[in-house]
C-alpha positions in Angstrom: 24.7 -74.6 24.0 26.2 -71.3 23.0 24.6 -68.1 24.2 25.5 -64.8 22.5 24.9 -61.5 24.3 24.4 -58.5 22.0 25.5 -55.2 23.6 24.4 -52.1 21.8 26.2 -48.9 22.9 24.1 -45.9 23.7 25.2 -42.5 22.5 23.9 -39.2 24.0 24.2 -36.3 21.5 24.0 -32.8 22.9 22.7 -30.5 20.1 20.2 -30.9 17.3 22.0 -28.8 14.7 23.3 -30.1 11.4 26.3 -31.8 13.0 24.3 -33.5 15.8 21.5 -34.7 13.4 23.9 -36.0 10.8 25.9 -37.8 13.5 22.8 -39.4 14.9 21.9 -40.8 11.4 25.4 -42.1 10.9 25.6 -43.7 14.4 22.1 -45.3 14.0 23.2 -46.8 10.6 26.3 -48.2 12.3 24.1 -50.0 14.9 24.3 -47.6 17.9 21.4 -46.5 20.1 21.1 -42.7 19.8 19.4 -40.0 21.8 19.5 -36.3 21.0 19.0 -33.4 23.5 18.4 -29.9 22.1 18.4 -26.8 24.2 15.7 -24.8 22.3 12.0 -25.5 22.6 11.5 -26.1 18.9 13.9 -27.0 16.1 13.2 -24.5 13.4 14.8 -23.7 10.0 17.2 -20.9 10.9 20.0 -19.3 8.9 20.4 -18.6 5.2 22.6 -20.2 2.6 25.4 -22.7 3.0 27.6 -24.8 0.7 28.0 -28.5 1.1 31.2 -29.6 -0.5 31.8 -33.0 -2.2 33.3 -34.6 1.0 30.2 -33.5 2.9 27.8 -34.7 0.2 29.5 -38.1 0.2 28.4 -38.6 3.8 24.8 -37.4 3.0 24.8 -39.7 -0.1 25.8 -42.7 2.0 22.8 -41.8 4.2 20.5 -42.0 1.1 19.8 -38.2 1.1 21.4 -36.9 -2.1 18.3 -37.2 -4.3 16.2 -35.4 -1.7 18.8 -32.6 -1.3 19.0 -32.2 -5.1 15.3 -31.3 -5.2 15.8 -28.3 -2.9 19.4 -27.2 -3.7 21.4 -25.8 -6.5 24.3 -28.0 -7.8 27.1 -25.4 -7.9 28.8 -25.3 -11.3 31.6 -22.8 -10.8 33.3 -20.5 -8.4 34.4 -17.0 -9.7 36.4 -14.2 -8.1 35.9 -10.6 -9.0 37.5 -7.4 -7.7 35.5 -4.4 -6.4 35.0 -3.1 -9.9 33.3 -6.4 -11.0 36.3 -7.6 -13.1 36.9 -11.3 -13.0 40.4 -12.5 -12.1 39.8 -16.2 -11.3 37.4 -19.0 -12.3 37.2 -22.7 -11.5 34.7 -25.6 -11.8 33.2 -27.1 -8.7 31.9 -30.5 -7.5 31.1 -32.9 -10.3 32.0 -30.3 -12.9 35.6 -30.4 -11.4 35.7 -34.2 -11.6 34.5 -35.2 -8.1 32.3 -38.1 -7.7 29.8 -36.1 -5.6 28.3 -32.7 -6.2 28.7 -29.4 -4.4 25.3 -28.2 -3.3 24.2 -24.6 -2.4 21.2 -24.8 -0.1 19.3 -22.9 2.5 20.7 -24.0 5.9 17.3 -24.3 7.4 16.0 -26.6 4.6 19.0 -28.9 5.1 18.6 -28.9 8.9 14.8 -29.7 8.6 15.5 -32.5 6.1 18.0 -34.1 8.5 15.6 -33.5 11.4 12.7 -35.3 9.6 15.0 -38.1 8.6 16.2 -38.4 12.3 12.6 -38.6 13.5 11.8 -41.4 11.0 15.0 -43.2 11.8 15.5 -43.1 15.6 11.9 -42.0 16.6 10.5 -38.8 17.9 10.8 -40.1 21.5 14.6 -40.0 21.1 14.8 -36.3 20.2 14.1 -34.2 23.3 13.9 -30.4 22.9 13.9 -27.8 25.7 16.6 -29.9 27.4 19.6 -27.7 28.2 22.7 -29.6 29.4 23.7 -28.4 32.8 26.7 -30.8 33.3 27.8 -34.4 32.7 29.5 -36.9 35.0 31.7 -39.8 33.8 32.1 -43.1 35.8 34.0 -46.2 34.9 31.2 -47.7 32.9 28.9 -44.8 31.8 28.4 -41.1 31.4 25.5 -39.3 33.1 24.1 -36.1 31.6 21.9 -33.7 33.7 19.5 -31.4 31.9 17.7 -28.2 33.0 14.9 -26.1 31.7 16.9 -23.1 30.5 14.2 -20.5 31.4 13.7 -21.7 35.0 17.0 -23.4 35.8 15.0 -26.4 37.1 16.6 -29.9 36.7 14.2 -31.8 34.5 16.0 -35.0 33.4 19.1 -37.2 33.8 20.2 -39.5 31.0 22.8 -42.4 31.2 24.7 -43.6 28.2 28.0 -45.2 27.1 29.2 -42.2 25.2 28.4 -38.5 25.0 29.0 -36.2 22.0 29.0 -32.4 22.5 27.6 -31.0 19.3 26.3 -27.9 21.0 27.9 -25.1 19.1 30.5 -22.5 19.7 29.2 -21.8 23.2 29.3 -25.5 24.0 28.5 -26.5 27.6 30.4 -29.8 27.1 33.5 -27.9 25.9 33.3 -25.5 28.9 33.2 -28.4 31.3 36.3 -29.9 29.6 38.1 -26.6 29.3 36.7 -24.4 32.2 39.4 -21.7 31.9 39.0 -21.1 28.1 36.7 -18.1 28.3 34.5 -16.6 25.6 34.8 -16.9 21.8 37.3 -14.5 20.1 35.7 -11.9 17.8 37.5 -11.9 14.4 36.9 -8.2 13.5 34.5 -9.2 10.7 30.8 -9.1 10.6 28.7 -11.0 8.1 25.5 -9.3 6.9 23.3 -11.9 5.3 20.1 -12.0 3.3 18.2 -13.7 0.5 16.7 -12.0 -2.6 14.5 -13.1 -5.4 16.2 -11.8 -8.6 17.1 -12.8 -12.1 19.8 -15.5 -12.3 23.3 -14.3 -12.9 26.2 -15.8 -14.9 25.6 -19.6 -15.3 22.6 -19.6 -13.0 24.5 -21.9 -10.6 27.6 -19.8 -10.0 29.1 -18.9 -6.6 30.9 -15.6 -6.7 33.3 -13.7 -4.4 33.7 -10.0 -4.9 36.1 -7.5 -3.3 38.7 -7.9 -0.7 39.1 -8.7 3.0 38.1 -5.1 3.9 34.8 -5.3 2.0 33.6 -8.4 0.4 30.4 -9.9 -1.1 29.7 -13.6 -1.5 26.6 -14.6 -3.4 25.1 -17.8 -4.9 21.6 -19.2 -5.7 20.2 -21.7 -3.2 17.0 -22.9 -4.8 16.7 -24.6 -8.2 13.1 -23.4 -8.8 12.2 -20.1 -10.5 9.2 -18.0 -9.5 6.6 -16.8 -11.9 8.8 -13.8 -12.8 11.7 -16.1 -13.8 13.5 -15.1 -10.6 15.8 -17.3 -8.5 16.4 -17.2 -4.7 19.8 -15.8 -4.2 21.8 -16.0 -1.0 24.3 -13.2 -0.3 26.8 -12.4 2.4 28.4 -9.0 2.9 31.6 -9.3 4.9 32.8 -6.0 6.5 35.6 -5.1 8.9 33.7 -3.7 11.9 35.9 -3.0 14.9 34.3 0.0 16.5 31.0 -1.4 17.9 30.2 -3.4 21.0 27.0 -4.9 19.5 28.9 -7.1 17.1 30.1 -9.4 19.9 26.6 -11.0 20.1 26.1 -14.1 18.0 22.5 -14.4 17.0 21.1 -15.8 13.7 18.0 -13.5 14.1 19.7 -10.2 14.8 18.5 -7.7 12.1 20.8 -5.0 10.7 20.4 -1.6 9.1 19.7 -2.4 5.4 19.9 1.3 4.3 23.4 1.6 5.7 24.5 -1.5 3.8 23.1 -0.3 0.6 25.0 3.0 1.0 28.3 1.1 1.6 27.9 -1.0 -1.5 26.3 1.7 -3.7 29.0 1.7 -6.3 29.0 -2.1 -6.8 26.6 -2.1 -9.8 28.1 -4.4 -12.5 26.7 -5.4 -15.8 26.2 -8.9 -14.5 25.1 -8.1 -11.0 23.5 -5.1 -9.3 24.7 -5.5 -5.7 22.9 -2.5 -4.0 19.6 -3.5 -5.6 20.1 -7.1 -4.4 20.7 -5.9 -0.9 17.8 -3.4 -1.0 15.2 -6.0 -2.2 16.0 -8.5 0.5 13.1 -8.8 3.0 15.5 -8.5 5.9 19.2 -8.3 6.6 20.8 -10.2 9.5 24.2 -9.4 11.1 26.4 -12.1 12.5 29.9 -11.5 13.9 32.5 -14.0 12.8 34.0 -15.5 16.0 36.4 -18.3 16.6 38.3 -20.2 19.3 41.9 -21.3 19.6 42.6 -24.9 18.5 42.5 -27.6 21.3 45.1 -30.2 21.9 42.4 -32.8 22.1 38.6 -33.2 21.7 38.1 -36.5 23.4 38.3 -37.4 27.1 37.3 -40.9 28.0 33.6 -41.4 27.1 33.1 -37.7 26.0 34.0 -36.0 22.8 33.3 -32.8 20.9 32.0 -32.3 17.3 31.5 -29.4 14.9 31.6 -25.8 16.2 32.1 -27.2 19.7 35.3 -28.8 18.6 36.6 -26.5 15.9 34.4 -23.4 15.2 35.0 -21.9 11.8 
């Protein structure tokens, strides 16, 4: 009589952002047991617009999500570059319009994250997604890794989890990375601040165009992120104003919800009124503007140590 023992490896994922959620779905599909631990009390749809390029959409398609994403995203047709006078100097097709097998999607980051979150709940079960669990530290032994979690507000140890592998998908301020590289220090500020917002407005150019205007000193990136039009025929447009900001201490704080002075931004971009896009009006009609300093870290020699590895912004912040 032959007896076969089936051993299923258990993976602990630290972080319930886009990277952690997508990784959980891929690992579950590959036959792993997965458990996600997220520091915040509630996973909510934060952020504004992002672009998912064909190599990214390929992974999401293999997870069976392309059709769902297409209903809430704009399939980006082209990318165009303009100078600060609104004059075009470069244009190229994107995604399937450029011959790729998979599309490029422009989508609200929060909508994508919540789609992945709902898919994770259905796939691995709500009992395997624990919020309000902040990683304090991990310990690796010969045959397992042990993660200790605290309540971030009280500092009280609330849980320990044992697994075969641990993935640190806990962002640019990763606790996992800090334990692996304790001497690294804080993220490096790039000198650029992103001012972000969304505005309902008439579609511009092809209606599915992504545009970049200006230079490294003062730039504007904008594109639609919702295929639906409102009753005024307006489209939800995501925009990102990129400015060199080197004289303020406040810009060292990374926070998706930090609001900025909209009037100041309108004044800076007041002359950027083109026949195809009114930039100051677009900024002024946004319900809110959020500021987000662009930060980075130096590359690491390695991301993986034994049973522990890094992923996403924890490994290579962009």
